[in-house]
N, C-alpha and C positions, 0 to 999 in steps of 0.2 A: 682566410680570416684576416681582417685588416688590423692595423696597429691599435691596441687598446681593447679589442674584443676579448672577452673572457671565454674560455672553453665552456663554462657553465651556461652562458647565454646562447652560445652557438648550439649547444645540445638542446637547451630548452626550446629555442625557436624551431629547430628541426623537428622535435617531437610534436609541438603544437601544430605546425604546418601539416604534418602527415596525418595527425588525428582529424584535422579539418578536411583533408582530402578524402579520408576514409568515410566521412559523413557525419562526424560529431557536430552537433548544433548548439549544445549547451555545455557550460562548465561552471564549476563552483570553486571559489578560491577563499582560503582563510589566510589572514596575514601572518607573516613570519619571516625571519631573517634568512634562515638557511634555504628556504624555498623561494626566495625572491626572484630567481631567474625564471622559474615556471610562471609565477604570478605575473611578472611583467610581460612575459611572452603572450599570455592570454589577454592581458590588458591591451597590448599592441594589436592583437587580432580583433578585439572588440572595437577598438578605434577605427580599424579598417573595415568594420561591419562584416566580419567573417564569422562571428560567433556571438551568442548571447551569454553574457557573463554575469554571475551573481557572486557577491562578496559577503561573507558572514564572519562574525568574530568568534562564534561558538562552534567548535568543530563537530560536536554531536548533532546540533541542529542543522549544520551545514551538510552533514552526510545524509540526513533524512530529507533535506531539500533536494539533494541530488537523486535520492531514491525516488522521490515523487516525480521529478522531471523524467527519469528513466521509465518509471511505471506508465506514465501517460504517453511518451513518445515511442517506447520500445527500443530506443537507441542507447548505447553506452554513454554515461555521463562521467567525465573525469572530475575528481575533487583533489585539490592541491592543499597539502598541509606541511608544516615544518616538522622538525624532529621532536622526540620526547613524548610527553603526555598527549600532544596534539594527535599523534597517530592512534594512541589507545582510545581516545574519545570517539573514533570512528567505529569501534568494534560493534556496538549494538546495531547500527545500520548495515554493516557488512554482514552480520549474521542474518538479519532480516532479508537482505538481498540474496544471500545464499539459499535460504529456505524457500523464498518466494520466486526464485529464478529471475531476478531483476539485474540487468547489466550495469555494473559500476567499475570505474577504473580509479583506484587509489594511487595517487602520485605523492609518495612520501619522501621528503628530503631528509637526508641523513648526513652525519659526519663522515669524512673519508676514513679509510681503513686505519690510518696512523693515529686517529683520534678516538677510535673505539676501544673499549676495554681498559681505559686508563682513567676513568671517572671524569671525563670531560663534561663540562656543563651542558645540560639539556641533551644528554646522550644516553640511550639505553639500547637493549637488543631488540630493535624494532623490525628488522628484516624478518619476513615470514611470520609476523606477529599473529596473523589471523588463522594460521594453521590450515586445517582441512576445509575451512569455509571458502577459500579462494579457488577459482578455477585454474589460476596460474599465479605463481609468486616469484618475482625476479628481484635479485639483489645485485645491482650493477655498480662497478667501481666508478670513481669520480672522472668526469670529463677532463681531458688534457689536450695540450696543443699539438701533440705528436701524431694525431690521427684525425680522420674526417668525422667529427662529432655529429654533423648534420645527417650523414648517412647512417651512423650508428643509432642515433635517436629515432630515425624513421623505421629502422628494423625493430626497435623496441616497441614503437607505437603499433606497428602491424601485429606483433605478437600479442600485445595487450588487448587490442581491439578484437582480434580473432578469438581469443579465449573468452572475453567478456560476452561477445555476441554469438557464441557457438551454439551447438545443438541444444545444450542446457545452459541458457544464459546465467550469468552470476558475476560476483565480484572478482577483481584482479588487483594485485598489488605490484606496483613497480617502485621499488625502493632504490634511490640513487644517492650516493655520497657526493657532496659538492665541496670543492676547495675554494678558498679565496683567490682572486676576487669573485664574489658570489654573483655578480651581474655586471653588465656594461651597457653603455648607451646603444640605441638602435643604430645598426650599421646598414648601409645601402644593400649589402649582400643579403640581409635578412628577408628581403622581399622576393628573393629568387625562388620560384616554385620548386618543390621537391619533384624529382623525376618520377615518372610512372613506375610502379613496382607492384608485384603481385600482393594481394591481400593476405595470402597465406604466409604466416611468419616463417622466416628462414631459420629462426632460432627455436623451432618447435621443441627441440630436445630439452629446452629449459622449462617446459611446462611441468607443473607439479603433478598432473595426472595424465593417464593415457586417454586416447579418444574413446568415446563410448562404443561398446560393441552393439551390433544390430539386434533389435528385437522385432520379429515380424509382426505385421498386422494380422488380425484374427477375425474370422467371420463367425458370428454367434448363431447357433441354431435356435429356432423358435421352439417353444414348448415349456421350459421351466418358468414358473411364476417369478417374474423379474421386476426389480425396481432399479432406477438409475439415481445415483446420489451425486450431486454437484457441490463440492466444497469451494473454498475460497480460490478464486482465479481459474475456475474450471473453463469458463468461456462458453461460446454457443454450441460447441460440439456435444455437450451433454444433452441439451434440449433437442438437438437434431436427432440424436440416437434414440431418445425416449419417444420422439414423434414417430420415427420410422418403425420402431419396435412395438409401439402401442403399449408402452410401459409407464407406470407412475413415475413422476419426476419429483425428487426431493432436492430442492435447490436452495442453498443458504443465500442469505441476502446479499453477500458480496461475491457470489459465484459467477456473475455475468450470465447466468442461465435461468434467472427467476422470471420466466414468462412461458406462455404456451398453454395449450389445452390440457396437457398431462400434469401440470403443476399441482402439487399437493402442499398447501400451506400449513395446515395443522398436523404435520407429519409426526410430531412427538407422540401425540395421543394415539395415532393409528399404528405406529411402530410398537407401542405398548399393548395394542389390542390383539388378542389371539386370533380374531377373525380377519385381521389384516397383516400386521407384522408377523404373526405366528405362522402364516401361510407362505411366506417368502422362501423361495428356493435358490434364487440367484441374485447377486448384487453387482452392479457395475459402478465403479467410483471414478469420478473426475475431480481433479484439484485436491484440496486439503480440507476435509470437514473438521470443524473445531467447535461448533456452537451447540452441540447437544451431547448427552450421554447415551442416547438411544442408538445413534449410528455406530459408535464403537462396539456397543453391546451386541448389535445385530451381526457385525462382522466377526465377532468371536464365537458365534454359534457354529458347531461342527457340521450341521446339516445344511449350511448355506454355502454355495459356490460363489467365490469372490473373484472378480476381475478388476484390475486397477489400470487405468490408462496413464502411462508414465513413460518418460524417456528412460533408456537403459542406464545402468550404473548410477542411479540416483536413489535417494531414500524413498522407500515405498510405504504408502499409508496402509498398514497391514496389522491392525490390532489382533487379529486371530493367527498371525504368522503362517497363513496358508493361502495367500492370494496369488493369483496368476497375473503376470505383467504382460501388457501389450502396448506397443507404440500407438496403435489405433485400433478401433473396433468398428465393425459394421454388422448388420443383421441379414440373414439370408432372406431371399424373397419369400413372400407368402402372406396370408391373411393375419391380421393382428388379433390378439385375444381380447376382444371388446368386453367380454364379461369381466375379465380381471381388471382392466383399466377402469371400467365403469363402476366396479365394486369400490374402488378407492375414491374416484371422483365424487360419487354420490355421497359417500360418508364424509368427505372433506367439506362439501357444500353444507351438509347438515350441521357439522361442527362449527363452521364459520358463521352460519346464521345464528346458532345458539349463543355464541360469545360476542356477537356484533354489538357495538355501542351506538351504532347509527339507527335512528328511528325514522322510518319513511314519513314524509310530511303528509298530514291529513288534508288533502286537497279539498275535500268537501267542507271541512271546517274553515279553510282559508277563504272559500267563496260563499260561505253561508250568508243568508240574509239576516241572520240573528246577530246583532252587534256583540252580544256577550260571547257567543261561540267564536266569532272572529277575534275578539280580544283575547280569549283564552289561547287560541292558536298562536297569536303574535307573542304572547307572554312565554309560551312554551318554547318557541323558536329562539326567543331572546335568551331564555335561561340556558338553552343548549350551547349557544355560541359564547355565553359568558361563564360557562362552567370552568372551574379551576382545572388547570392542566395536570395530568399525571404522565407517567412515562409513555404509556401507550398512545395517548393523544398527541404527545410531542412527536414521536417517530412517525405516526400516521400523517400528521400535518406536514412534516418535512417531506415525506415520500410523495404526498399529493402535490406539493408545490414544485417538485423536481421533474424536469423533462429531459428528453434524450440529448439536447445540446448542453445540458448542465453536467456537473460532476458531483457525486455524493461520496463522502469519506466518513467512515465510522471509526471511532477510537475503540480501544480494547476496554470498553466500559460496559456496564449493565445494559445500556441502551441498545447495543447491537443485538443482544439476545432478545430483547423485547421486540425489536423490529423483525427479527427472524421468525418470531412466533406469530406475528400479526399482519405484516404488510402484504398486500396482494401482489400478483404478478404484474410486472412492468419492465419493459426493456430499457434499462438505464445503465450508465457507466458508474459502477459502484466499486469503491476501493476500500481496503482495510489491511493494515499490517498484521496479517494472521499467520505469517510464516513462523513466528515465535509468540504472537499474540501479546506483545509487550505494550505498555502504555506510553513508552518513550517515543518522542519524535513525531507525534501525530500532527501537530500544527505545522511543523516544517514540511512533512510529507505532503500535506494538503496544499501548502503554498507552492511546492514544486509542481504538483498536478495542475493547479490553477494557472500558474505562469505558462506552463507548456500548452495548456488548452487554449488560452487566450492569445498565444502567439500564432495560432492557426485559425482562430475564429473571433469575430467581433462580438458575438453573442454568447450567452451562457454564464452561469455563476457556479462556483464551487462551494458546496455546503459541507460543513464539518459537524458531525453530531458526536458529542463526547461528554464525559462526566467532569466534575470539577477537579478531581485529582489528576486526571489525564491532561487537562489543560495546564494545570500548575506545573506538572512535570516537564512541560515543553514551553513554558512561558517565553523563553528566549526566541522561539520561533515566530513570535509576534513582532519582532524588531523590524522597523522600517529602515530602509537603506536609502539615503538621499541620492538622487540621480538615477535610481533604478525604477523599472516599471512596477506599479502597485498591483498586486493580484486582486481580481474580483472574487472576494471570498466572504462567506458568512460563517462564523463559528457559533453554533448553537450549543450552549452549555446547560446540561441538566444539573443544577446545583443542589445537591442534597446534603452538603456539609461534610462529605467524607466518602469512604469506600464502602457504600452499601452493597456492592456486589458480594461481599463476604456474608451478608445476612442470609443469602440463599444457599450457602454451603454448610456442610456438616459441622464445621467449627462453631457455628452460631449456637448449636445445641449442646456442644461439649465443653466449651470454654467459659470461664467466668465472664459475665458481661463487661465488667470494668477492665479486665485484662484485654479482652478482644477489642474493646473500644480504643484502648491505649495503643496497641501495636498493629491492629488490622484495620479498623474503621478509620483511624487517624483523622480526627475531626480538624476542620480548618475554618477560619473566619475571615478569609480574604475578601475585601470589597472589590468585586470585579469591575464595578463602574470606574473606580479610581485606577485600577489596573489598565483598563481600556484607554482612559485618558492619558495615562503615563506613556503608553506606547503609540498614541495617535490614532486609535481606532474609534469609530462611531459606536456608541453604546445604546442598546435598546433592551428594555425589560418586558417580558411577556408573562402575564399572570393568567390569561384566559386563552381559549382557542382563537377568539377573534383577534386578540393582541398578537399572537404568534403568526396567524395568517397574514396580518398586515405587515408585520416585521419581515416576514419571508418574501413577500411579493412587492414591497416598496422598492422601486428601482435604485440601484446603487452602482457606483463605478469604483468602489474601493473596499475598505476594510470595515467589517461590521461584526460586533460581538453582541449576541443575543443571549441574555440570561433568563433561564426558566427555573424558578424556585420550585423544588420538589420536596415532598416529605420523605422521611427515611423509610416508612412502611412500604 
């Protein structure tokens, strides 16, 4: 360490260098004094083109931005915050990362030991703040000049990375006290590469939990009437098992499994049917189902055998408290039960046809020699595309406009349930924060997904479908940062003036309308056009299907807010 170098900066540079060596590509920084050594070390790495850095002033939105980056890349994303309430503002995203198995590394700067517990300014008990939500929680004392802080920081980086990206990915907290001087100028030694070291942390004993115990794979026998259920984040494994088993596939819209010949879109009606749901003998669950009441009700039935594909020592989706856990499942060789699958597929097709809003064009009328017949055809087609938008038309239009090179994000609004009820199978990258199904952080999460996606591809747009309250809850996520890359993103807001999702719940029948409107519907009158202008977003308003199709498909290289006015009914 040269004269003038602070131990804080030596530690910070050592940690950042090791994280980059381990494979970190993105980082998020929030401004703060106590955390300045980390922030400046990441800024130096960005200047050297070693990392992609995002800077945000709101810690809650910043954490969800990191969550989106990690969700798209699959790599841990560090987020730097100062002490005090800054750390607490990360809690919603940390909880979502925990339940959705998304790797985050929280780097929280703290006061040194001598300043804790004496009511020092901006100081609270922030070490281990996130409790059982973290895969590992470290509280390290302040760097000092008497030891090799570069090597110590590298050890901490390896421990944090290994825990975040482990068998069950999730959030990690590294809380470090810093003494003044809190940073120093860049020294020549700061560019010296960290020596090669094993990725397994040498301080593994500091981890908050033990390594998961092994759960064997399991081969399922054919025979029982089986359905495969894919909840949020299930991935392609659910569709693959349903295909090889010859079993109906119930795949939620954000499952990553909503495609294939076994897909059953109108699954709610069929699960309620004694001729379909009533005949189920075995259920296989991937991911976390959250979008219907029929699925938990099915799993609570005593006569249904339930298997859940899940890593060991994690929370199990088990409404009936009787599920078997398996790290992976396969099916024994043999012929599929075509009658069972066909029974579901035929019924699903009939239901889909009954509730379809699309009318096949009358080609004879279109080519008729009778001018009046042709005119009537044209008028009918014109009326169809000029029809006012409702929630179903909104989600179907967005689904139709989205392709595999795009990304689609749903907020925890009424619209994700409408999409789950109606959109057909299509192999898309769909995201939603369904670990806790909160409305917070949706815009920031989508921005992280968009930035990570376009860092790897020059094509594709990220579309975000949400309600007005979900947008307003994370309006800070719309903030543009000068000098940073602008994400290619479209926010499609179904604006019905409040929380109409409560209109579909029992409370709408039991509570006085005025009281429910006051504390549940929570009406709002925000002018979204002015909001878009204030944040530097392009604004478009869609009143009809034609308007929305044009807004969705008009080329854009930046930020677009599309407002769709909806009625409360």
